[in-house]
ZADO-260403 format. One line per field, with one value per residue (C-alpha): x, y, z. Coordinates in steps of 0.25 Angstrom, whole numbers, plus 5000, padded with zeros to 4 digits. Example, Ala and Ser with C-alpha at 12.3 -4.5 7.8 and 13.67 -1.06 7.14 Angstrom:
residues 2
c1	[5049/5055]
c2	[4982/4996]
c3	[5031/5029]
end
This chain:
residues 257
c1	[4902/4892/4879/4866/4854/4859/4860/4871/4882/4883/4895/4903/4901/4908/4919/4923/4923/4933/4941/4942/4944/4956/4960/4961/4971/4978/4977/4973/4973/4965/4954/4956/4950/4940/4934/4936/4926/4918/4914/4911/4902/4897/4896/4890/4880/4876/4880/4870/4877/4875/4888/4894/4898/4907/4913/4917/4922/4930/4937/4941/4948/4954/4962/4962/4973/4980/4982/4971/4966/4959/4951/4944/4942/4932/4926/4925/4918/4907/4906/4903/4893/4885/4883/4881/4870/4865/4858/4871/4874/4882/4893/4895/4904/4914/4913/4919/4929/4933/4932/4939/4951/4955/4955/4963/4975/4974/4975/4961/4960/4950/4941/4943/4938/4922/4922/4929/4919/4905/4913/4915/4900/4894/4904/4900/4886/4885/4897/4897/4904/4917/4920/4930/4921/4924/4937/4943/4936/4939/4955/4953/4948/4959/4971/4960/4958/4974/4980/4973/4982/4970/4974/4964/4955/4963/4965/4952/4948/4960/4957/4945/4948/4957/4948/4940/4949/4953/4944/4939/4952/4960/4972/4983/4978/4985/4970/4974/4987/4981/4973/4984/4994/4985/4981/4996/4997/4986/4990/5003/5000/4990/5004/4999/5013/5012/4998/5007/5019/5011/4998/5011/5020/5005/5003/5019/5017/5004/5007/5021/5009/5000/5006/5021/5033/5035/5022/5019/5009/5017/5031/5018/5017/5031/5032/5022/5031/5044/5038/5029/5044/5051/5042/5043/5058/5060/5071/5075/5063/5057/5068/5066/5051/5058/5068/5056/5045/5058/5062/5048/5047/5056/5054/5043/5044/5057/5044/5047/5035]
c2	[5250/5257/5249/5255/5255/5254/5237/5234/5227/5210/5204/5200/5217/5220/5212/5214/5230/5227/5217/5232/5241/5228/5230/5246/5245/5235/5223/5215/5199/5203/5211/5198/5189/5197/5202/5187/5184/5193/5184/5174/5180/5186/5173/5164/5174/5171/5175/5188/5193/5205/5215/5204/5210/5220/5211/5202/5216/5219/5205/5208/5220/5214/5201/5209/5222/5206/5201/5190/5197/5184/5183/5197/5198/5185/5193/5208/5199/5190/5205/5209/5199/5203/5218/5216/5208/5219/5229/5242/5241/5254/5243/5236/5245/5244/5229/5228/5235/5230/5217/5224/5230/5218/5208/5220/5221/5203/5203/5201/5209/5201/5197/5213/5219/5215/5222/5236/5234/5231/5242/5253/5252/5255/5267/5272/5270/5278/5287/5290/5288/5297/5296/5291/5278/5275/5279/5271/5259/5262/5263/5250/5243/5248/5243/5231/5231/5234/5224/5213/5220/5228/5241/5245/5245/5251/5265/5269/5266/5273/5285/5284/5287/5293/5304/5303/5307/5318/5322/5319/5319/5330/5325/5325/5313/5299/5293/5303/5297/5283/5283/5287/5278/5267/5275/5276/5263/5256/5266/5261/5246/5249/5257/5272/5275/5293/5293/5283/5293/5303/5295/5288/5304/5311/5300/5299/5314/5312/5302/5306/5317/5312/5299/5301/5300/5283/5280/5264/5268/5279/5268/5260/5274/5275/5262/5264/5277/5271/5259/5271/5277/5267/5263/5280/5278/5287/5279/5289/5291/5276/5273/5285/5283/5267/5271/5281/5271/5259/5269/5268/5252/5256/5263/5254/5242/5246/5250/5269/5279]
c3	[4916/4924/4927/4923/4936/4950/4948/4959/4953/4955/4963/4952/4947/4961/4960/4945/4951/4962/4952/4943/4955/4957/4942/4942/4953/4946/4953/4942/4950/4957/4945/4939/4949/4954/4939/4937/4950/4946/4936/4939/4950/4938/4928/4941/4942/4928/4913/4914/4928/4932/4926/4917/4906/4918/4924/4911/4909/4920/4921/4905/4908/4921/4911/4901/4910/4917/4901/4901/4886/4881/4892/4895/4878/4882/4894/4887/4875/4885/4890/4878/4874/4886/4884/4871/4879/4888/4891/4891/4877/4878/4884/4872/4866/4877/4878/4861/4862/4877/4870/4857/4861/4870/4859/4853/4862/4861/4845/4843/4831/4823/4836/4838/4825/4826/4840/4837/4824/4831/4840/4829/4824/4841/4843/4830/4836/4845/4845/4833/4818/4825/4840/4849/4851/4838/4834/4844/4840/4824/4829/4837/4824/4816/4825/4825/4809/4807/4817/4808/4796/4791/4787/4777/4787/4799/4793/4790/4805/4810/4800/4805/4820/4819/4813/4822/4834/4828/4825/4842/4849/4839/4833/4846/4851/4854/4850/4836/4835/4839/4828/4819/4821/4818/4804/4800/4802/4794/4783/4783/4781/4771/4763/4765/4768/4767/4773/4784/4785/4788/4799/4805/4807/4812/4823/4827/4829/4837/4845/4850/4855/4861/4864/4868/4864/4868/4864/4859/4848/4844/4842/4835/4825/4822/4818/4809/4803/4803/4792/4785/4784/4781/4769/4766/4763/4775/4782/4792/4797/4798/4806/4818/4816/4818/4832/4838/4840/4843/4854/4859/4860/4865/4879/4879/4879/4893/4898/4894/4891]
end
């Protein structure tokens, strides 16, 4: 994030930038070493050292890519706390999002949920009730509820995200397909089979068009569609959908596509 004014960068910020340059070049070990060095130097300067959130965020990104998600989450959380105490409040939503998405990647949905609720309120206040940042947050919160077995809460959030994305992005966009799939899943879990069947049918067609015929999200969509078709006593169609899903999964496992 850009720093306001003409304040000179600290030595640890420069070290952190070198670490991120190594990260961009794919050298994770060097990136981690430099970003850890930057944090240690910044901490020696004191807890309120210039650029501390910047240094923490960079190290967290590197650790996340290196599969050290638990430590990365700790650094993102510390960065968020510092940003909340500082003058640059515009950076707070981005910091909340980074932490919430990492927590979701780690299946720590109960911890991610209150952060997403707060992020949604901030984005609605900043961007309005029907904006793409709001839609993205709604979609994430819907996924969070669904992962915790709360389809009744997920469904209206997914429906609202879909409506916003369709209006702002048009009907043929990958994010619209993703929202359709999420809404279809929630509707199926709630036992609304006819509605779910229609949503899945549309989602399969759109996902094939805008995501590709071998996309993993299409596989998940086909699996849900097969379940609905089976419950509707449409066995041959269910078998075809399941077979297509299995073929995509096999291609992904083989590294094809």
